[in-house]
C-alpha positions as CSV (number, residue, x, y, z in Angstrom):
1,M,-8.9,-11.0,-20.4
2,N,-11.2,-11.1,-17.4
3,I,-14.6,-9.4,-17.3
4,Q,-16.3,-9.3,-13.9
5,K,-20.0,-8.4,-13.4
6,S,-20.0,-8.4,-9.7
7,F,-23.7,-8.7,-9.0
8,S,-25.0,-10.7,-12.0
9,E,-27.1,-13.8,-11.1
10,A,-25.1,-15.9,-13.5
11,A,-21.8,-15.2,-11.7
12,K,-23.4,-16.2,-8.4
13,E,-24.4,-19.5,-9.7
14,I,-20.9,-20.5,-10.8
15,T,-18.7,-19.7,-7.8
16,G,-18.8,-17.9,-4.5
17,S,-17.5,-14.3,-4.2
18,L,-14.5,-13.0,-2.4
19,Y,-15.4,-9.9,-0.4
20,L,-12.6,-7.5,0.6
21,V,-14.0,-6.0,3.8
22,A,-12.6,-2.9,5.3
23,T,-12.4,-2.8,9.1
24,P,-11.8,0.1,11.5
25,I,-8.3,1.4,11.9
26,G,-9.1,2.5,15.5
27,N,-12.5,3.8,16.0
28,L,-15.2,1.1,15.8
29,E,-17.8,3.6,14.7
30,D,-16.0,3.6,11.3
31,M,-17.4,0.1,10.6
32,T,-20.0,0.4,7.8
33,F,-23.5,-1.1,7.8
34,R,-22.6,-2.9,4.6
35,A,-19.4,-4.4,6.1
36,I,-21.4,-5.8,9.1
37,R,-24.0,-7.2,6.8
38,T,-21.4,-8.8,4.5
39,L,-19.6,-10.4,7.4
40,K,-22.8,-11.9,8.7
41,E,-23.9,-13.3,5.3
42,V,-20.7,-14.9,4.0
43,Q,-20.0,-18.6,4.8
44,L,-16.4,-17.9,6.1
45,I,-14.2,-15.0,7.2
46,A,-10.5,-15.2,6.4
47,A,-8.5,-13.0,8.9
48,E,-4.9,-11.9,9.2
49,D,-5.1,-12.2,13.0
50,T,-8.1,-14.2,14.2
51,R,-7.7,-13.0,17.8
52,Q,-8.0,-9.3,16.7
53,T,-10.9,-10.0,14.3
54,R,-12.7,-12.1,16.9
55,K,-12.9,-9.0,19.1
56,L,-14.5,-7.1,16.3
57,L,-17.0,-9.8,15.5
58,T,-18.0,-10.1,19.1
59,H,-18.6,-6.3,19.3
60,F,-20.9,-6.4,16.4
61,E,-22.5,-9.8,17.3
62,I,-21.3,-11.6,14.2
63,G,-21.2,-15.4,14.5
64,T,-19.6,-16.3,11.1
65,R,-16.9,-19.0,11.2
66,I,-13.4,-17.5,11.1
67,V,-10.1,-19.0,9.7
68,S,-6.6,-17.8,9.6
69,Y,-5.0,-16.4,6.5
70,H,-1.7,-14.5,6.8
71,E,1.8,-14.2,5.4
72,H,3.1,-17.3,7.1
73,N,0.3,-19.7,6.1
74,K,-0.9,-18.3,2.8
75,R,0.7,-21.0,0.7
76,A,-1.4,-23.6,2.5
77,S,-4.5,-21.6,3.3
78,G,-4.8,-19.9,-0.1
79,P,-5.5,-22.9,-2.2
80,E,-8.1,-24.2,0.3
81,L,-9.9,-20.9,0.2
82,I,-9.9,-20.9,-3.6
83,R,-11.3,-24.4,-3.5
84,L,-14.2,-23.3,-1.2
85,L,-14.9,-20.3,-3.4
86,L,-15.0,-22.5,-6.5
87,E,-17.5,-24.8,-4.7
88,G,-19.8,-21.9,-4.2
89,Q,-19.0,-20.6,-0.8
90,S,-18.6,-16.8,-0.3
91,I,-15.7,-15.6,1.8
92,A,-14.9,-12.3,3.4
93,L,-11.2,-11.3,3.7
94,V,-10.2,-8.9,6.4
95,S,-6.9,-7.5,7.7
96,D,-6.1,-6.4,11.2
97,A,-7.2,-2.9,10.4
98,G,-8.3,-0.9,7.3
99,L,-8.5,-2.3,3.7
100,P,-7.3,-5.8,3.1
101,A,-4.8,-6.5,0.2
102,I,-2.8,-3.3,0.8
103,S,0.7,-4.1,2.0
104,D,-1.0,-7.3,3.0
105,P,-0.9,-11.0,1.9
106,G,-4.5,-10.7,0.8
107,A,-3.2,-9.4,-2.5
108,D,-2.0,-12.9,-3.4
109,L,-5.4,-14.4,-2.7
110,V,-7.1,-11.7,-4.9
111,K,-4.7,-12.6,-7.7
112,E,-5.6,-16.3,-7.4
113,A,-9.3,-15.5,-7.3
114,V,-9.1,-13.4,-10.4
115,E,-7.2,-16.1,-12.3
116,H,-10.0,-18.5,-11.4
117,N,-12.7,-16.1,-12.5
118,I,-14.0,-15.7,-9.0
119,P,-15.8,-12.3,-8.4
120,V,-13.7,-10.1,-6.1
121,I,-15.9,-7.4,-4.5
122,P,-14.6,-4.5,-2.4
123,I,-16.5,-3.3,0.6
124,P,-14.9,0.1,1.1
125,G,-14.1,1.7,4.5
126,A,-11.3,3.2,6.6
127,N,-7.7,3.4,5.2
128,A,-4.8,4.9,7.1
129,A,-2.8,6.1,4.1
130,L,-5.6,8.0,2.4
131,S,-6.8,9.4,5.7
132,A,-3.3,10.7,6.4
133,L,-3.0,12.2,2.9
134,I,-6.3,14.2,3.1
135,M,-5.3,15.7,6.5
136,S,-1.7,16.4,5.6
137,G,-2.2,19.7,3.8
138,L,0.0,18.4,1.0
139,P,-1.2,18.0,-2.7
140,T,-3.7,15.2,-3.2
141,E,-4.1,15.3,-7.0
142,R,-1.4,12.7,-7.5
143,F,0.2,10.4,-5.0
144,L,2.2,7.2,-4.6
145,F,1.7,4.7,-1.8
146,A,4.9,2.8,-1.2
147,G,4.1,0.6,1.8
148,F,6.7,0.0,4.4
149,P,10.3,1.2,3.9
150,P,13.2,-1.3,3.9
151,R,14.9,-1.7,7.3
152,E,18.5,-2.0,6.1
153,R,20.0,1.5,5.4
154,K,21.5,0.6,1.9
155,S,18.1,-0.7,0.7
156,L,16.3,2.2,2.3
157,M,18.5,4.8,0.5
158,K,17.9,3.0,-2.8
159,W,14.2,2.8,-2.2
160,L,14.1,6.5,-1.5
161,K,16.3,7.3,-4.5
162,D,13.9,5.5,-6.8
163,M,11.2,8.0,-5.7
164,Q,13.3,11.1,-6.0
165,A,11.7,12.1,-9.3
166,Q,8.1,11.3,-8.3
167,R,6.1,14.4,-8.7
168,G,3.2,13.2,-6.6
169,T,2.9,13.1,-2.9
170,L,4.6,10.1,-1.3
171,L,2.9,7.9,1.4
172,F,4.4,5.2,3.5
173,Y,4.1,3.5,6.8
174,E,6.6,3.4,9.6
175,S,6.9,2.2,13.2
176,P,7.6,4.6,16.1
177,H,11.1,3.2,16.9
178,R,12.3,3.7,13.3
179,I,10.7,7.0,12.3
180,G,13.7,9.1,13.3
181,K,16.2,7.1,11.2
182,T,13.7,7.0,8.3
183,L,13.2,10.8,8.4
184,E,17.0,11.3,8.4
185,A,17.3,9.2,5.3
186,V,14.4,11.1,3.7
187,L,16.3,14.4,4.4
188,E,19.5,13.0,3.0
189,C,18.0,11.5,-0.1
190,L,15.0,13.7,-0.9
191,G,15.9,17.0,0.7
192,D,14.2,19.1,3.3
193,R,10.7,18.8,1.9
194,H,7.4,19.5,3.5
195,V,6.1,16.4,5.4
196,A,3.3,15.3,7.7
197,C,3.8,12.5,10.2
198,V,0.4,11.2,11.2
199,R,-0.1,8.7,14.0
200,E,-3.0,7.0,15.9
201,L,-5.5,7.8,13.2
202,T,-9.2,7.8,14.5
203,K,-8.0,7.1,18.0
204,R,-8.0,9.3,21.1
205,H,-4.3,10.4,20.6
206,E,-4.6,11.1,16.9
207,E,-1.8,13.5,16.0
208,A,-0.3,15.1,12.9
209,V,3.2,16.7,13.0
210,R,3.6,18.9,10.0
211,G,6.6,20.9,8.8
212,R,9.9,20.4,7.0
213,V,11.6,17.1,7.4
214,S,14.4,18.7,9.5
215,E,11.8,20.2,11.9
216,C,10.0,16.9,12.3
217,I,13.4,15.2,13.1
218,D,14.0,17.8,15.8
219,W,10.4,17.4,17.2
220,F,10.7,13.7,17.6
221,A,14.1,13.9,19.2
222,E,12.4,15.9,22.0
223,H,9.1,14.1,21.9
224,P,9.6,10.3,21.7
225,P,7.1,9.0,19.1
226,L,4.4,6.5,20.0
227,G,2.0,4.6,17.8
228,E,2.2,3.5,14.2
229,F,2.8,6.3,11.7
230,C,1.9,7.2,8.1
231,I,4.5,9.6,6.7
232,V,3.3,11.9,3.9
233,V,6.1,13.5,1.9
234,E,5.9,16.3,-0.6
235,G,6.6,15.2,-4.1
236,S,9.4,16.6,-6.3
237,E,7.0,18.9,-8.2
238,G,6.3,21.0,-5.2
239,S,9.6,20.6,-3.3
240,G,11.4,23.6,-4.9
241,A,14.1,21.3,-6.3
242,S,15.2,22.7,-9.6
243,E,15.1,20.2,-12.5
244,Q,18.3,19.5,-14.3
245,P,18.6,20.9,-17.8
246,A,18.5,18.1,-20.4
247,A,22.1,18.8,-21.4
248,D,23.3,18.1,-17.9
249,I,21.6,14.7,-17.6
250,W,24.1,12.0,-18.1
251,W,21.7,9.7,-20.1
252,S,20.1,12.5,-22.2
253,E,22.0,11.3,-25.4
254,L,21.5,7.6,-24.8
255,E,19.0,5.5,-26.7
256,L,16.5,3.8,-24.4
257,A,18.1,0.4,-24.9
258,A,21.6,1.7,-24.0
259,H,20.1,3.4,-20.9
260,V,18.7,0.1,-19.8
261,A,21.9,-1.7,-20.6
262,H,23.8,0.7,-18.4
263,Y,21.9,-0.3,-15.3
264,E,21.3,-4.0,-16.3
265,E,24.9,-5.0,-15.8
266,Q,24.8,-4.0,-12.1
267,Y,21.1,-4.5,-11.1
268,G,19.6,-7.0,-13.6
269,R,17.1,-6.5,-16.3
270,K,13.9,-6.0,-14.3
271,E,15.4,-3.5,-11.9
272,A,17.2,-1.7,-14.8
273,I,13.8,-1.1,-16.6
274,K,12.3,0.2,-13.4
275,M,15.3,2.6,-12.9
276,V,15.1,3.9,-16.5
277,A,11.4,4.5,-16.1
278,I,12.1,6.6,-13.1
279,D,14.9,8.5,-14.8
280,R,12.8,9.4,-17.8
281,G,9.4,9.7,-16.1
282,L,7.9,7.0,-18.2
283,P,5.6,4.1,-17.4
284,K,7.6,0.9,-16.8
285,R,5.5,-1.0,-19.4
286,D,6.5,1.5,-22.1
287,V,10.1,1.0,-21.3
288,Y,9.7,-2.8,-21.3
289,N,7.8,-2.8,-24.6
290,E,10.3,-0.6,-26.3
291,V,13.4,-2.6,-25.3
292,N,11.8,-5.9,-26.0
293,R,10.6,-5.3,-29.6
């Protein structure tokens, strides 16, 4: 068990703190006063792309030393950053844009910090996925952020199939040159649901294309997309898809362990538990605990 009291004096005396600092996703005016102050006060800034972050620091006249921390050097940089934190130095972690540690190697550093009882303190700010969600016009009560879709078609179709039964709104990122193929896969796997394709958030050319998946496919065929996208897809609860009667579901008479065993032979234990949880609408942990009694 780990109990963190972020701002207690006792915690400050033992180690430094790891600050997760949100940076603008386009418009520099979205930088918060607290984020600027934190970046000035810490001993070190760990950045995904030092060149990009240096432009931000220059704009706000922040002179704190900056080091590189990204997917390709995290195995070497991570332990060194943890060592500095344990020695009492405070470090700010930033990504290229938005909140660090979301679809980002910073999540690994956070995990290591927590394991070493180092306070991890979020400095909130701009986030592309949530910004796209609230402007999409789709339900916001329940949602799933799924990161970046797989590139290979077979993996993409399985990835989407795993989300077929998700009742909440789906959020994921996509590049402009892949959005057409990804939307076609969404149409094939999830059906012609309502969707919002949001690009260039907070920037001059901010745009949201809303409609059915098929309509968006046609739109982008005539209007070549530019800029990074967040795709917001209606969940199964509002898509109009009729739920199968229990009698028609192939696994309805199976015990949980037998259901897991059915998938395990082909996909392995971990993936089988995940697939059963999706089929039955259960938390993965509940499935895991039940079959491992």
